Biopython code that builds the backbone (N, CA, C, O; Angstrom):
import numpy as np
from Bio.PDB.StructureBuilder import StructureBuilder

atoms = [
    (1, "UNK", "N", (-0.994, 9.454, -4.135)),
    (1, "UNK", "CA", (-0.980, 10.153, -5.390)),
    (1, "UNK", "C", (-2.304, 9.974, -6.134)),
    (1, "UNK", "O", (-2.570, 10.696, -7.095)),
    (2, "UNK", "N", (-3.122, 9.042, -5.712)),
    (2, "UNK", "CA", (-4.373, 8.766, -6.414)),
    (2, "UNK", "C", (-5.298, 9.969, -6.425)),
    (2, "UNK", "O", (-6.064, 10.150, -7.372)),
    (3, "UNK", "N", (-5.240, 10.793, -5.390)),
    (3, "UNK", "CA", (-6.134, 11.951, -5.322)),
    (3, "UNK", "C", (-5.517, 13.185, -5.973)),
    (3, "UNK", "O", (-6.121, 14.257, -5.950)),
    (4, "UNK", "N", (-4.340, 13.052, -6.546)),
    (4, "UNK", "CA", (-3.656, 14.144, -7.252)),
    (4, "UNK", "C", (-3.361, 15.337, -6.348)),
    (4, "UNK", "O", (-3.340, 16.477, -6.812)),
    (5, "UNK", "N", (-3.133, 15.083, -5.068)),
    (5, "UNK", "CA", (-2.766, 16.136, -4.125)),
    (5, "UNK", "C", (-1.356, 15.913, -3.594)),
    (5, "UNK", "O", (-1.023, 16.383, -2.506)),
    (6, "UNK", "N", (-0.548, 15.222, -4.329)),
    (6, "UNK", "CA", (0.800, 14.882, -3.872)),
    (6, "UNK", "C", (1.716, 16.097, -3.923)),
    (6, "UNK", "O", (1.594, 16.958, -4.794)),
    (7, "UNK", "N", (2.632, 16.140, -2.969)),
    (7, "UNK", "CA", (3.679, 17.157, -2.962)),
    (7, "UNK", "C", (5.028, 16.446, -3.020)),
    (7, "UNK", "O", (5.092, 15.217, -3.027)),
    (8, "UNK", "N", (6.084, 17.215, -3.059)),
    (8, "UNK", "CA", (7.428, 16.633, -3.123)),
    (8, "UNK", "C", (7.753, 15.795, -1.894)),
    (8, "UNK", "O", (8.617, 14.920, -1.955)),
    (9, "UNK", "N", (7.075, 16.051, -0.782)),
    (9, "UNK", "CA", (7.358, 15.307, 0.452)),
    (9, "UNK", "C", (6.270, 14.292, 0.802)),
    (9, "UNK", "O", (6.317, 13.679, 1.869)),
    (10, "UNK", "N", (5.299, 14.112, -0.079)),
    (10, "UNK", "CA", (4.214, 13.163, 0.197)),
    (10, "UNK", "C", (4.739, 11.736, 0.273)),
    (10, "UNK", "O", (5.670, 11.358, -0.437)),
    (11, "UNK", "N", (4.117, 10.952, 1.156)),
    (11, "UNK", "CA", (4.426, 9.530, 1.163)),
    (11, "UNK", "C", (3.552, 8.859, 0.115)),
    (11, "UNK", "O", (2.683, 9.493, -0.483)),
    (12, "UNK", "N", (3.791, 7.579, -0.099)),
    (12, "UNK", "CA", (3.013, 6.797, -1.046)),
    (12, "UNK", "C", (2.204, 5.796, -0.237)),
    (12, "UNK", "O", (2.764, 5.000, 0.516)),
    (13, "UNK", "N", (0.888, 5.838, -0.394)),
    (13, "UNK", "CA", (-0.009, 4.911, 0.295)),
    (13, "UNK", "C", (-0.377, 3.797, -0.674)),
    (13, "UNK", "O", (-0.883, 4.056, -1.766)),
    (14, "UNK", "N", (-0.122, 2.563, -0.272)),
    (14, "UNK", "CA", (-0.389, 1.420, -1.139)),
    (14, "UNK", "C", (-1.204, 0.369, -0.407)),
    (14, "UNK", "O", (-0.899, -0.002, 0.726)),
    (15, "UNK", "N", (-2.241, -0.102, -1.074)),
    (15, "UNK", "CA", (-3.020, -1.235, -0.592)),
    (15, "UNK", "C", (-2.417, -2.462, -1.259)),
    (15, "UNK", "O", (-2.337, -2.528, -2.485)),
    (16, "UNK", "N", (-1.996, -3.426, -0.462)),
    (16, "UNK", "CA", (-1.379, -4.620, -1.032)),
    (16, "UNK", "C", (-2.146, -5.863, -0.606)),
    (16, "UNK", "O", (-2.792, -5.894, 0.441)),
    (17, "UNK", "N", (-2.057, -6.873, -1.439)),
    (17, "UNK", "CA", (-2.603, -8.185, -1.113)),
    (17, "UNK", "C", (-1.441, -9.163, -1.179)),
    (17, "UNK", "O", (-0.771, -9.285, -2.205)),
    (18, "UNK", "N", (-1.215, -9.851, -0.086)),
    (18, "UNK", "CA", (-0.109, -10.801, -0.013)),
    (18, "UNK", "C", (-0.608, -12.217, -0.249)),
    (18, "UNK", "O", (-1.718, -12.571, 0.147)),
    (19, "UNK", "N", (0.214, -13.014, -0.891)),
    (19, "UNK", "CA", (-0.091, -14.433, -1.019)),
    (19, "UNK", "C", (0.035, -15.078, 0.354)),
    (19, "UNK", "O", (0.776, -14.583, 1.204)),
    (20, "UNK", "N", (-0.677, -16.173, 0.580)),
    (20, "UNK", "CA", (-0.529, -16.862, 1.864)),
    (20, "UNK", "C", (0.944, -17.190, 2.104)),
    (20, "UNK", "O", (1.641, -17.675, 1.212)),
    (21, "UNK", "N", (1.392, -16.921, 3.295)),
    (21, "UNK", "CA", (2.815, -17.040, 3.607)),
    (21, "UNK", "C", (2.957, -17.497, 5.050)),
    (21, "UNK", "O", (2.115, -17.196, 5.895)),
    (22, "UNK", "N", (4.015, -18.217, 5.316)),
    (22, "UNK", "CA", (4.256, -18.654, 6.694)),
    (22, "UNK", "C", (4.784, -17.517, 7.553)),
    (22, "UNK", "O", (4.753, -17.600, 8.781)),
    (23, "UNK", "N", (5.271, -16.454, 6.917)),
    (23, "UNK", "CA", (5.857, -15.325, 7.641)),
    (23, "UNK", "C", (5.246, -14.013, 7.137)),
    (23, "UNK", "O", (5.959, -13.200, 6.549)),
    (24, "UNK", "N", (3.949, -13.790, 7.353)),
    (24, "UNK", "CA", (3.298, -12.612, 6.767)),
    (24, "UNK", "C", (3.876, -11.281, 7.244)),
    (24, "UNK", "O", (3.988, -10.349, 6.447)),
    (25, "UNK", "N", (4.245, -11.165, 8.520)),
    (25, "UNK", "CA", (4.783, -9.897, 9.012)),
    (25, "UNK", "C", (6.116, -9.577, 8.342)),
    (25, "UNK", "O", (6.355, -8.447, 7.916)),
    (26, "UNK", "N", (6.976, -10.583, 8.257)),
    (26, "UNK", "CA", (8.283, -10.391, 7.620)),
    (26, "UNK", "C", (8.116, -10.019, 6.143)),
    (26, "UNK", "O", (8.807, -9.133, 5.641)),
    (27, "UNK", "N", (7.203, -10.694, 5.458)),
    (27, "UNK", "CA", (6.940, -10.400, 4.050)),
    (27, "UNK", "C", (6.441, -8.970, 3.885)),
    (27, "UNK", "O", (6.881, -8.252, 2.987)),
    (28, "UNK", "N", (5.519, -8.557, 4.756)),
    (28, "UNK", "CA", (4.948, -7.210, 4.726)),
    (28, "UNK", "C", (6.042, -6.158, 4.931)),
    (28, "UNK", "O", (6.123, -5.190, 4.175)),
    (29, "UNK", "N", (6.872, -6.344, 5.941)),
    (29, "UNK", "CA", (7.920, -5.372, 6.255)),
    (29, "UNK", "C", (8.991, -5.331, 5.160)),
    (29, "UNK", "O", (9.492, -4.259, 4.819)),
    (30, "UNK", "N", (9.336, -6.487, 4.617)),
    (30, "UNK", "CA", (10.305, -6.521, 3.517)),
    (30, "UNK", "C", (9.765, -5.790, 2.291)),
    (30, "UNK", "O", (10.505, -5.082, 1.608)),
    (31, "UNK", "N", (8.471, -5.965, 2.016)),
    (31, "UNK", "CA", (7.848, -5.266, 0.889)),
    (31, "UNK", "C", (7.898, -3.758, 1.112)),
    (31, "UNK", "O", (8.224, -3.010, 0.190)),
    (32, "UNK", "N", (7.582, -3.305, 2.313)),
    (32, "UNK", "CA", (7.617, -1.875, 2.624)),
    (32, "UNK", "C", (9.028, -1.321, 2.448)),
    (32, "UNK", "O", (9.211, -0.272, 1.830)),
    (33, "UNK", "N", (10.009, -2.011, 2.979)),
    (33, "UNK", "CA", (11.399, -1.556, 2.859)),
    (33, "UNK", "C", (11.836, -1.488, 1.397)),
    (33, "UNK", "O", (12.444, -0.507, 0.969)),
    (34, "UNK", "N", (11.527, -2.517, 0.647)),
    (34, "UNK", "CA", (11.947, -2.565, -0.765)),
    (34, "UNK", "C", (11.272, -1.464, -1.577)),
    (34, "UNK", "O", (11.913, -0.823, -2.409)),
    (35, "UNK", "N", (9.981, -1.245, -1.339)),
    (35, "UNK", "CA", (9.268, -0.193, -2.073)),
    (35, "UNK", "C", (9.819, 1.191, -1.742)),
    (35, "UNK", "O", (9.920, 2.045, -2.623)),
    (36, "UNK", "N", (10.175, 1.416, -0.482)),
    (36, "UNK", "CA", (10.778, 2.703, -0.110)),
    (36, "UNK", "C", (12.108, 2.904, -0.830)),
    (36, "UNK", "O", (12.418, 4.012, -1.269)),
    (37, "UNK", "N", (12.889, 1.841, -0.950)),
    (37, "UNK", "CA", (14.162, 1.936, -1.674)),
    (37, "UNK", "C", (13.922, 2.253, -3.151)),
    (37, "UNK", "O", (14.600, 3.103, -3.728)),
    (38, "UNK", "N", (12.965, 1.574, -3.749)),
    (38, "UNK", "CA", (12.683, 1.768, -5.173)),
    (38, "UNK", "C", (12.109, 3.146, -5.474)),
    (38, "UNK", "O", (12.475, 3.770, -6.469)),
    (39, "UNK", "N", (11.208, 3.622, -4.612)),
    (39, "UNK", "CA", (10.505, 4.882, -4.865)),
    (39, "UNK", "C", (11.220, 6.104, -4.300)),
    (39, "UNK", "O", (10.937, 7.236, -4.691)),
    (40, "UNK", "N", (12.135, 5.869, -3.389)),
    (40, "UNK", "CA", (12.880, 6.972, -2.808)),
    (40, "UNK", "C", (12.060, 7.886, -1.920)),
    (40, "UNK", "O", (12.365, 9.071, -1.790)),
    (41, "UNK", "N", (11.032, 7.346, -1.317)),
    (41, "UNK", "CA", (10.203, 8.114, -0.381)),
    (41, "UNK", "C", (9.495, 7.168, 0.573)),
    (41, "UNK", "O", (9.474, 5.958, 0.348)),
    (42, "UNK", "N", (8.923, 7.703, 1.622)),
    (42, "UNK", "CA", (8.213, 6.913, 2.636)),
    (42, "UNK", "C", (7.020, 6.219, 1.990)),
    (42, "UNK", "O", (6.291, 6.812, 1.195)),
    (43, "UNK", "N", (6.837, 4.957, 2.345)),
    (43, "UNK", "CA", (5.725, 4.159, 1.833)),
    (43, "UNK", "C", (4.895, 3.673, 3.008)),
    (43, "UNK", "O", (5.428, 3.138, 3.980)),
    (44, "UNK", "N", (3.593, 3.862, 2.912)),
    (44, "UNK", "CA", (2.648, 3.338, 3.902)),
    (44, "UNK", "C", (1.876, 2.210, 3.234)),
    (44, "UNK", "O", (1.170, 2.429, 2.250)),
    (45, "UNK", "N", (2.014, 0.998, 3.775)),
    (45, "UNK", "CA", (1.296, -0.155, 3.234)),
    (45, "UNK", "C", (0.107, -0.483, 4.115)),
    (45, "UNK", "O", (0.156, -0.331, 5.336)),
    (46, "UNK", "N", (-0.953, -0.932, 3.482)),
    (46, "UNK", "CA", (-2.135, -1.383, 4.200)),
    (46, "UNK", "C", (-2.701, -2.577, 3.430)),
    (46, "UNK", "O", (-2.582, -2.653, 2.208)),
    (47, "UNK", "N", (-3.310, -3.495, 4.151)),
    (47, "UNK", "CA", (-3.995, -4.618, 3.509)),
    (47, "UNK", "C", (-5.496, -4.383, 3.612)),
    (47, "UNK", "O", (-5.962, -3.645, 4.480)),
    (48, "UNK", "N", (-6.233, -5.007, 2.731)),
    (48, "UNK", "CA", (-7.698, -4.847, 2.736)),
    (48, "UNK", "C", (-8.286, -5.215, 4.099)),
    (48, "UNK", "O", (-9.196, -4.542, 4.583)),
    (49, "UNK", "N", (-7.777, -6.268, 4.713)),
    (49, "UNK", "CA", (-8.327, -6.722, 5.997)),
    (49, "UNK", "C", (-8.021, -5.761, 7.140)),
    (49, "UNK", "O", (-8.677, -5.811, 8.180)),
    (50, "UNK", "N", (-7.033, -4.887, 6.958)),
    (50, "UNK", "CA", (-6.698, -3.948, 8.032)),
    (50, "UNK", "C", (-7.397, -2.599, 7.891)),
    (50, "UNK", "O", (-7.233, -1.731, 8.747)),
    (51, "UNK", "N", (-8.169, -2.410, 6.832)),
    (51, "UNK", "CA", (-8.886, -1.146, 6.652)),
    (51, "UNK", "C", (-9.982, -1.002, 7.699)),
    (51, "UNK", "O", (-10.646, -1.975, 8.057)),
    (52, "UNK", "N", (-10.161, 0.202, 8.179)),
    (52, "UNK", "CA", (-11.221, 0.444, 9.163)),
    (52, "UNK", "C", (-12.578, 0.390, 8.467)),
    (52, "UNK", "O", (-12.672, 0.696, 7.278)),
    (53, "UNK", "N", (-13.628, 0.004, 9.190)),
    (53, "UNK", "CA", (-14.957, -0.035, 8.584)),
    (53, "UNK", "C", (-15.454, 1.358, 8.198)),
    (53, "UNK", "O", (-16.389, 1.484, 7.407)),
    (54, "UNK", "N", (-14.846, 2.387, 8.740)),
    (54, "UNK", "CA", (-15.281, 3.757, 8.456)),
    (54, "UNK", "C", (-14.563, 4.342, 7.242)),
    (54, "UNK", "O", (-15.197, 4.938, 6.371)),
    (55, "UNK", "N", (-13.254, 4.174, 7.185)),
    (55, "UNK", "CA", (-12.469, 4.734, 6.085)),
    (55, "UNK", "C", (-12.312, 3.761, 4.917)),
    (55, "UNK", "O", (-12.065, 4.179, 3.787)),
    (56, "UNK", "N", (-12.455, 2.476, 5.188)),
    (56, "UNK", "CA", (-12.248, 1.459, 4.163)),
    (56, "UNK", "C", (-13.048, 1.664, 2.890)),
    (56, "UNK", "O", (-12.478, 1.615, 1.800)),
    (57, "UNK", "N", (-14.369, 1.895, 2.996)),
    (57, "UNK", "CA", (-15.147, 2.081, 1.767)),
    (57, "UNK", "C", (-14.664, 3.268, 0.926)),
    (57, "UNK", "O", (-14.625, 3.177, -0.301)),
    (58, "UNK", "N", (-14.298, 4.371, 1.569)),
    (58, "UNK", "CA", (-13.808, 5.539, 0.818)),
    (58, "UNK", "C", (-12.463, 5.228, 0.164)),
    (58, "UNK", "O", (-12.215, 5.598, -0.984)),
    (59, "UNK", "N", (-11.608, 4.546, 0.908)),
    (59, "UNK", "CA", (-10.302, 4.177, 0.356)),
    (59, "UNK", "C", (-10.475, 3.251, -0.841)),
    (59, "UNK", "O", (-9.803, 3.421, -1.859)),
    (60, "UNK", "N", (-11.364, 2.279, -0.729)),
    (60, "UNK", "CA", (-11.568, 1.329, -1.818)),
    (60, "UNK", "C", (-12.110, 2.017, -3.073)),
    (60, "UNK", "O", (-11.866, 1.543, -4.183)),
    (61, "UNK", "N", (-12.839, 3.119, -2.918)),
    (61, "UNK", "CA", (-13.329, 3.865, -4.082)),
    (61, "UNK", "C", (-12.191, 4.558, -4.824)),
    (61, "UNK", "O", (-12.300, 4.822, -6.021)),
    (62, "UNK", "N", (-11.098, 4.852, -4.117)),
    (62, "UNK", "CA", (-9.973, 5.568, -4.718)),
    (62, "UNK", "C", (-8.851, 4.647, -5.195)),
    (62, "UNK", "O", (-7.874, 5.118, -5.778)),
    (63, "UNK", "N", (-8.978, 3.353, -4.956)),
    (63, "UNK", "CA", (-7.913, 2.412, -5.321)),
    (63, "UNK", "C", (-7.697, 2.419, -6.831)),
    (63, "UNK", "O", (-8.644, 2.376, -7.615)),
    (64, "UNK", "N", (-6.433, 2.473, -7.210)),
    (64, "UNK", "CA", (-6.037, 2.349, -8.611)),
    (64, "UNK", "C", (-5.047, 1.197, -8.705)),
    (64, "UNK", "O", (-4.050, 1.170, -7.984)),
    (65, "UNK", "N", (-5.318, 0.252, -9.586)),
    (65, "UNK", "CA", (-4.397, -0.874, -9.761)),
    (65, "UNK", "C", (-3.075, -0.375, -10.329)),
    (65, "UNK", "O", (-3.045, 0.347, -11.326)),
    (66, "UNK", "N", (-2.000, -0.766, -9.690)),
    (66, "UNK", "CA", (-0.665, -0.450, -10.177)),
    (66, "UNK", "C", (-0.067, -1.694, -10.816)),
    (66, "UNK", "O", (0.517, -1.635, -11.898)),
    (67, "UNK", "N", (-0.221, -2.799, -10.141)),
    (67, "UNK", "CA", (0.274, -4.071, -10.646)),
    (67, "UNK", "C", (-0.679, -5.145, -10.171)),
    (67, "UNK", "O", (-0.957, -5.259, -8.978)),
    (68, "UNK", "N", (-1.162, -5.908, -11.080)),
    (68, "UNK", "CA", (-2.067, -6.998, -10.736)),
    (68, "UNK", "C", (-1.442, -8.290, -11.218)),
    (68, "UNK", "O", (-1.094, -8.431, -12.391)),
    (69, "UNK", "N", (-1.306, -9.226, -10.302)),
    (69, "UNK", "CA", (-0.728, -10.526, -10.663)),
    (69, "UNK", "C", (-1.657, -11.247, -11.623)),
    (69, "UNK", "O", (-2.879, -11.168, -11.496)),
    (70, "UNK", "N", (-1.085, -11.933, -12.564)),
    (70, "UNK", "CA", (-1.881, -12.663, -13.559)),
    (70, "UNK", "C", (-2.400, -13.950, -12.988)),
    (70, "UNK", "O", (-3.091, -14.698, -13.679)),
]
sb = StructureBuilder()
sb.init_structure("model")
sb.init_model(0)
sb.init_chain("A")
sb.init_seg("    ")
for serial, (resi, resn, name, xyz) in enumerate(atoms, 1):
    if name == "N":
        sb.init_residue(resn, " ", resi, " ")
    sb.init_atom(name, np.array(xyz, "f"), 0.0, 1.0, " ", f" {name:<3s}", serial, name[0])
structure = sb.get_structure()
């Protein structure tokens, strides 16, 4: 939605940063499932470390903070 080209069937792309965890995959998947339930649409999660060197810089220019931990 950051690029304002969303449609009724668009998914939501979110860049997330997870706290250090003993079960990062489980935490990641649980976050994706919960966000899909809350938003009522498909959610695509990505972490900063998983961004490609080619698309990452462009994606980072479009990032909008939704929630920032204090």
